[in-house]
C-alpha positions, 0 to 999 in steps of 0.5 A: 593779329592780337594786340600786345608785345610778341616776345617769341621770335618768328621767321622775320626775326630770324631772317633779320638776325641772319642779315645783321649777324652776317654784317656784324661778322665783317666788323672784326669786333667782339660782341662785347666791343660792339655792344659797348658802342651801342650800349647793349649788353653782350648777352642781349646783342648775342640774342639779337644776332642769333634770332632768339630775341625780338628786336624793338624797331628803335634798336633795329634802326640803331643796329642797322646804322652801326652796321652801315645797313639800310633799315628798309633794305634789311626788312625787305630782304628778310621778308623776301627770304621768308617768302622764298622759304615758303615757295 
């Protein structure tokens, strides 16, 4: 794996986004409201939730906390979902 920042979302980013988006939809808030709570612009939040933007680990931790999700569980579930897609 090369050094540097990967700006292209891959399968793991998309799998995590699906988990985050499902949890977000249960909040009954707009992206604007949720983004304001986290100090994330709505457009950036939208890109995270659609899997269009790679999420920094610190931001992912904040999103998980705000969505009452366990960070490790989110990552494990996303990896398992990716693995099942290839089997």
